[in-house]
PAZAPA-4460 file (N, C-alpha, C; in steps of 0.05 Angstrom, whole numbers, plus 32768, in hexadecimal, padded with zeros to 4 digits):
% residues 106
    n_x    n_y    n_z   ca_x   ca_y   ca_z    c_x    c_y    c_z   seq   type   mol
   8268   7CA6   7F7A   8252   7CB0   7F8A   8259   7CCB   7F96     1      M     A
   8247   7CDE   7F93   824B   7CF8   7F9E   8243   7CF9   7FBB     2      K     A
   8253   7D07   7FCA   824D   7D0D   7FE6   8248   7D2B   7FE9     3      N     A
   8230   7D33   7FEE   8229   7D4F   7FF1   8223   7D55   800F     4      L     A
   822D   7D6C   8018   8225   7D75   8032   8208   7D7E   8032     5      T     A
   81FD   7D81   804A   81E1   7D8A   804B   81DE   7DA5   803D     6      Y     A
   81F1   7DB7   8041   81EF   7DD1   8035   81F1   7DD0   8016     7      C     A
   8202   7DBF   800C   8205   7DBC   7FEF   81EB   7DB1   7FE4     8      E     A
   81E0   7D9D   7FF1   81C7   7D91   7FE8   81B1   7DA6   7FE8     9      D     A
   81AF   7DB5   7FFD   819A   7DCA   8000   819E   7DE0   7FEC    10      G     A
   81B8   7DE6   7FE6   81BE   7DFC   7FD4   81B2   7DF8   7FB8    11      Y     A
   81B2   7DDF   7FAF   81A8   7DD8   7F95   818A   7DD3   7F95    12      F     A
   8180   7DC8   7FAB   8164   7DBE   7FAB   8151   7DD2   7FB8    13      T     A
   8159   7DDE   7FCF   8146   7DED   7FE0   814A   7E0B   7FDD    14      V     A
   8162   7E15   7FDD   8168   7E31   7FDE   815C   7E41   7FC7    15      V     A
   815F   7E38   7FAE   8153   7E48   7F98   8134   7E4A   7F9A    16      P     A
   8127   7E35   7FA4   810A   7E36   7FA7   8102   7E49   7FBE    17      V     A
   8111   7E48   7FD4   810C   7E5A   7FEA   8110   7E77   7FE2    18      L     A
   8125   7E7C   7FD4   812B   7E98   7FCB   8114   7EA1   7FB8    19      K     A
   810C   7E90   7FA6   80F6   7E97   7F94   80DC   7E9D   7FA3    20      T     A
   80D6   7E8C   7FB6   80BD   7E90   7FC6   80C0   7EAA   7FD7    21      A     A
   80D7   7EB0   7FE1   80DC   7EC9   7FF0   80D9   7EE1   7FDE    22      L     A
   80E4   7EE0   7FC6   80E1   7EF6   7FB3   80C4   7EFA   7FAD    23      I     A
   80B5   7EE5   7FA7   8099   7EE7   7FA2   808A   7EF5   7FB9    24      L     A
   8091   7EEE   7FD1   8084   7EFA   7FE9   808B   7F18   7FEB    25      K     A
   80A4   7F1E   7FE6   80AD   7F3B   7FE7   809F   7F4B   7FD1    26      L     A
   809D   7F40   7FBA   808F   7F4F   7FA4   8071   7F51   7FAB    27      V     A
   8066   7F3D   7FB6   804A   7F3D   7FBF   8045   7F53   7FD4    28      N     A
   8059   7F59   7FE4   8057   7F6D   7FF9   805E   7F89   7FEF    29      K     A
   8064   7F8B   7FD5   8068   7FA6   7FC9   8084   7FAD   7FC0    30      G     A
   8098   7F9C   7FC5   80B3   7FA2   7FBC   80B4   7F9E   7F9E    31      L     A
   80C4   7FAD   7F90   80C8   7FA9   7F74   80DA   7F90   7F70    32      Q     A
   80D6   7F82   7F5A   80E4   7F69   7F55   8102   7F6D   7F57    33      L     A
   810C   7F82   7F4B   8129   7F86   7F4B   8134   7F89   7F68    34      R     A
   8126   7F98   7F78   812E   7F9B   7F94   812C   7F81   7FA4    35      E     A
   8116   7F72   7FA0   8112   7F59   7FAE   8129   7F45   7FA6    36      A     A
   812F   7F44   7F8D   8145   7F32   7F84   8160   7F3A   7F90    37      C     A
   8164   7F54   7F92   817D   7F5E   7F9E   817F   7F55   7FBB    38      K     A
   816A   7F58   7FCA   816A   7F50   7FE6   8170   7F32   7FEA    39      Y     A
   8165   7F22   7FD8   8168   7F05   7FDA   8181   7EFB   7FCC    40      V     A
   818F   7F0D   7FBD   81A7   7F06   7FAF   81A2   7EF1   7F99    41      N     A
   818D   7EF6   7F89   8187   7EE5   7F72   8181   7EF7   7F5A    42      M     A
   818C   7EF0   7F43   8187   7F01   7F2C   816A   7EFE   7F23    43      S     A
   8160   7F12   7F15   8145   7F11   7F0B   8142   7EFA   7EF8    44      I     A
   8156   7EF5   7EE8   8155   7EDE   7ED5   8153   7EC4   7EE4    45      T     A
   8163   7EC0   7EF9   8161   7EA7   7F08   8146   7EA5   7F16    46      A     A
   813C   7EBB   7F20   8121   7EBB   7F2D   810C   7EB2   7F19    47      F     A
   810C   7EBE   7F01   80F8   7EB7   7EED   80FB   7E99   7EE5    48      E     A
   8113   7E90   7EE3   8118   7E74   7EDB   810D   7E61   7EF1    49      R     A
   8113   7E67   7F0A   8109   7E55   7F1F   80EB   7E58   7F23    50      H     A
   80E0   7E6F   7F1F   80C3   7E73   7F20   80B5   7E62   7F0B    51      K     A
   80C1   7E60   7EF4   80B5   7E51   7EDE   80BA   7E32   7EE1    52      K     A
   80D2   7E2B   7EE9   80DA   7E0E   7EE9   80D4   7E00   7F04    53      N     A
   80D0   7E0E   7F19   80CD   7E02   7F34   80B2   7E07   7F40    54      D     A
   809D   7E08   7F2F   8082   7E0F   7F38   8079   7DFC   7F4F    55      V     A
   807D   7DE2   7F4B   8073   7DCF   7F60   8083   7DD2   7F7A    56      E     A
   809D   7DD6   7F78   80AD   7DDA   7F90   80A5   7DF4   7F9F    57      K     A
   80A0   7E09   7F90   8098   7E23   7F9C   807D   7E1F   7FA9    58      I     A
   806B   7E10   7F9C   8051   7E0B   7FA8   8053   7DFC   7FC2    59      Q     A
   8065   7DE9   7FC3   8069   7DDA   7FDC   8071   7DED   7FF3    60      K     A
   8083   7DFF   7FEC   808D   7E13   8000   8076   7E24   8009    61      I     A
   8066   7E2F   7FF7   8051   7E41   7FFD   803B   7E33   800D    62      I     A
   8035   7E1A   8007   801F   7E0C   8014   8027   7E02   8030    63      E     A
   8040   7E01   8036   8049   7DF8   8051   8046   7E10   8064    64      D     A
   8035   7E0D   8078   802E   7E24   808A   8047   7E2E   8099    65      K     A
   8057   7E1C   80A4   806F   7E24   80B3   8083   7E33   80A2    66      E     A
   8089   7E28   808B   809C   7E34   8079   8092   7E4F   806E    67      I     A
   8078   7E4F   8067   806C   7E67   805C   806C   7E7D   8071    68      S     A
   8067   7E76   808A   8068   7E8A   80A0   8084   7E95   80A4    69      D     A
   8098   7E83   80A2   80B3   7E8C   80A5   80BB   7E9F   808E    70      M     A
   80B3   7E99   8076   80B8   7EAA   805F   80AA   7EC5   8062    71      I     A
   8092   7EC4   806B   8083   7EDD   8070   8091   7EEE   8085    72      N     A
   809A   7EE2   809A   80A8   7EF1   80AF   80C2   7EFD   80A5    73      S     A
   80D1   7EEC   8096   80EA   7EF6   808B   80E6   7F0D   8077    74      L     A
   80D1   7F0B   8067   80CB   7F20   8053   80C4   7F3A   8062    75      S     A
   80B5   7F38   8077   80AE   7F50   8087   80C7   7F5D   8092    76      T     A
   80DA   7F4C   809C   80F3   7F57   80A7   8104   7F64   8092    77      R     A
   8103   7F59   807A   8112   7F64   8064   8106   7F80   805C    78      I     A
   80EC   7F81   805A   80DF   7F99   8052   80E3   7FAF   8067    79      I     A
   80E4   7FA7   8081   80E8   7FBA   8097   8106   7FC0   809B    80      N     A
   8117   7FB5   808A   8134   7FB9   808A   8140   7FB2   80A5    81      R     A
   8136   7F9D   80B1   8141   7F93   80CA   815A   7F83   80C5    82      E     A
   816B   7F82   80D9   8183   7F72   80D7   817B   7F54   80D8    83      N     A
   8184   7F45   80C4   817C   7F29   80C2   8195   7F17   80C5    84      I     A
   8195   7F06   80D9   81AB   7EF3   80DD   81AA   7EDE   80C7    85      D     A
   81C2   7ED8   80BC   81C3   7EC5   80A6   81B9   7EA9   80AE    86      S     A
   81B9   7EA3   80C8   81AE   7E89   80D1   8190   7E87   80CC    87      L     A
   8183   7E9D   80C9   8166   7E9D   80C4   8160   7E8D   80AB    88      T     A
   816F   7E92   8096   816B   7E84   807D   8173   7E67   8080    89      F     A
   8188   7E61   8090   8190   7E45   8094   817A   7E36   80A2    90      C     A
   816D   7E42   80B5   8156   7E35   80C3   813F   7E30   80B0    91      L     A
   813A   7E44   809F   8124   7E41   808B   812B   7E2A   8078    92      L     A
   8143   7E29   806E   814C   7E14   805C   814A   7DF9   806A    93      C     A
   8153   7DF7   8082   8153   7DDE   8091   8136   7DD3   8094    94      S     A
   8124   7DE5   809B   8108   7DDD   809E   80FB   7DD5   8083    95      K     A
   8103   7DE3   806D   80F8   7DDD   8053   8102   7DC3   8047    96      A     A
   8119   7DBA   8050   8125   7DA2   8044   8112   7D8A   8045    97      R     A
   8101   7D88   805A   80EF   7D71   805D   80DB   7D70   8046    98      R     A
   80D4   7D88   803B   80C1   7D88   8024   80CC   7D7B   800B    99      L     A
   80E6   7D78   800A   80F3   7D6D   7FF3   8101   7D52   7FFA   100      F     A
   80F8   7D46   800F   8102   7D2C   8019   8120   7D2C   801E   101      N     A
   812A   7D42   8029   8146   7D44   8031   8147   7D44   804F   102      L     A
   815B   7D38   805B   815D   7D38   8078   8162   7D54   8083   103      P     A
   8158   7D5B   809A   815D   7D75   80A6   817B   7D78   80AD   104      P     A
   8184   7D91   80AC   81A0   7D96   80B3   81A5   7D95   80D1   105      C     A
   8192   7DA2   80DF   8194   7DA2   80FD   8179   7DA4   8108   106      F     A
***
């Protein structure tokens, strides 16, 4: 039996979908795909793969008002080149875990 920490569990289940949704939001706000992927630290190939394979998960993220608002706020801060604390993404991931029936981290 595997024992995964909350972060390991989220890394495989939640983080790729959140990054993909964030890239989609950044591109929607006018950033070029290459630049958006660079900010989110995801290759264009991985982005395209997740965009194609995780449609339902991405839709869950987009349809959730709280998560969608957090992604929108984060994307605005990225575009404005504001300093972003790494815990911002941790909070976003922790909130999004419930959409995938995972327990919250904190």
